[in-house]
N, C-alpha and C positions, 0 to 999 in steps of 0.2 A: 474378570475388570481389565481396563484398557490403560493405558500410561499416555494422558492426555498430550504430555511435552515431549513423547518417542517421535523419532524421524518417521514420516510414511513412509510404510513399505510398498512399493508398486508391485503389479503383475511384469513390468516391465524393465528396463535396465539392462547392467551388461555382468557377468559372473567375476571371478576372478581374473585377476591378470592376466594374459597368456603367457605360457612358457615357464612360468614357475616364479618364485622368489627371485632367482638367478638373474631373471629379466626386469625385475622390477626397474622402474626410471628412481632417479638419486636424489631429483627436487622436491627440495623441502615443500613443495605446495601438496604434494601428494602426501594421502592419509594410508599407513602401512597396514591396518587393519582392514580398510575397503580393497586394495590391494591382494589383501587375502583370501577376502570373503567373499567380495563381489559390491556393487553397489548402485541398490534399487530404491534410492532416496528422489524425491520428488525436486531435481533439478535437471537443468539441459544439459546436452550429452556434451558439451564442451567443459562441464565441472567434473564429468566421470571421474570417480576417486578423489577430487581435491578434499582438503579440509576444509571445514567450515571457516576458519578464518582466513585461508586461502581466497576462497567465493567473495568472503566480504570485501576483503580489500580490492580483489578486482573491479568487483563492483562499485567500492569507491570511485575507482578511475573515470565512470561514465555515467554516474549517475544524471538524470535529466536535473533541469534548475525547477523545476516545481514540486512544491510541498502540497501536503494532504493532509487536511484537520477536520475532525471528528467530535461531534460534542456527543457525552457522555454523562448525561443524566438518568437513564431509565435502563441503564447497563445493557443496551441495544445490543441484540445478538448478532448484528450483521458488522459489527465494526472488524470480525476475524477475518471477514469475506471482503471488507472493506483495505485490508493490509496485503491483503494475498494479493490483489490487483495491483497495491498501489506498489510489490515487487516487481510483479510480471510487466508494468509499462516504466518502471527503473527511477520511481519517485524518489527525489531528494530526502524526505523525511517522514514521518505520518507524526500527527500530533492528536494525541488524545487531551480533551475541552474535560473536567469535570473527574468524575471519580475514576481514582489510577487503576481500579480491576475492572478488567474487561473480559470477555470470553473468547479465548485464543484458538478453538477447536476450529472455527473456521477459518484462521489462518494458515492450518495446515503447517504449522512451524514457520512460514514463513517470516515469520515475527524475528526469527533468529538472523536473516539475512540481510534484514530492514531497519533501519536505525526508526529506534521509536521515542519521540518524547512527550514527556506529561504536562502538562499545565493546568492548576488549580481551576481558573474561572477564564472567561471570555476576557477578563479585563487585564489578569495578566500574560494571556494569550495575545491579544491584541498591540501588549506591549513590547511583547517579542518581534513579533511582525515587522512595527516599527520601525525598530532598533536596527532590523537587519533590511530595510529600507523592500519590503514586499510587501505589496498591495496584497489584500482579502478578497476573493472573488466567492462570494456565496452561492452557492447553489440550492435554489427551492423557487418550484411555483408559487409565488406571492405578486401581488399588485406591483407594478411597474417593474418587474423582472423583464430581461432581454434576453429572447428566443435562443438559444447554444448557436446556429448555423450565421445571427446577426452580432454576435457577441465579441467583445474582445477578449482575448485569455493570453495576457502578457507573456513574455517568454518568462519571466522570475515573477512568480506569483504563488500564490496560497490559496486551494481548493478546498473551500471550508462545505461540509457537506453535516445535514440536521440528521435525527433519528429517524427512526419508522413508526407513520404516526402521524406526530410534533410538527417535526421538520426542526428547522432551526429556530431556535431562541430568538427573542425580538433584540436582544443587546448581541445577539452573532449579526443579526442583518443589520442593526444600526452601526456594527464596525464595518461593512464591509464598504469599498469600494465602488464595486458593481454587484447585482444580483444577476443571475442567470438559472433560465429553466430550459428544459430540455420539450421540444417540439413532441407531441403526443398524437395519434393521430384514431385511438379508440374511443371505448366511454369511460374508462375508468380516471379518477382523476391524478392518481400517482402511480409510481412503477417504484419497485423495491428501491431501499436505499443503498446495498450494495449495487444494484444493477445502473444504479443513476451514477453511483462514482466511476464505475467502470465507464460507460459511455465518456463521461466528459475527459475521465484520461487519456482514453484514446482519441479522443479530439484533440488535446492540447498537442500527443504525439504527433499527430494527422498534419498539423500546421508548424510546429516546432524542430521534430526530432530528426 
């Protein structure tokens, strides 16, 4: 059996700190166990040997001003992958709307480094966004949606994604100040929810990062 909460160990990374314990750096951001044994976690090289707390603190210094929200009514397997992409693109926070439990396997433990907030329903999420002054930009291919290249993605906003299959709920679409769709060129009506989230986050970064 595997531990879904274990830090992924990759076939790449770094071994023990060169020179042995006498050469270890004394800054508090370094993890002594990682210095001793090596670091093969799924982190960028700049964070090698750092403690998880130090990495989160450093990320907090330069997270972007967009948030990501995901509806979770049917325990969508894509949520973990969306959290992973949110971490990769530096999202301020991820918001889970609906069921509190979600499958973390696709996140590859990036939820340890990414702030995740829960909202019981769309109404409570909308109230939170309004209090923060954050417009909600819904992502779905529904009538009246605007193609992503022609859309307005504000610098401060929440990108709201639905579930695989049904997409966004009517309540979520009604709560949005704009609805954006990803331009497609093939025969399929839609793309995977986690892929769609990555596309839109990348586009936000292309414009604002």
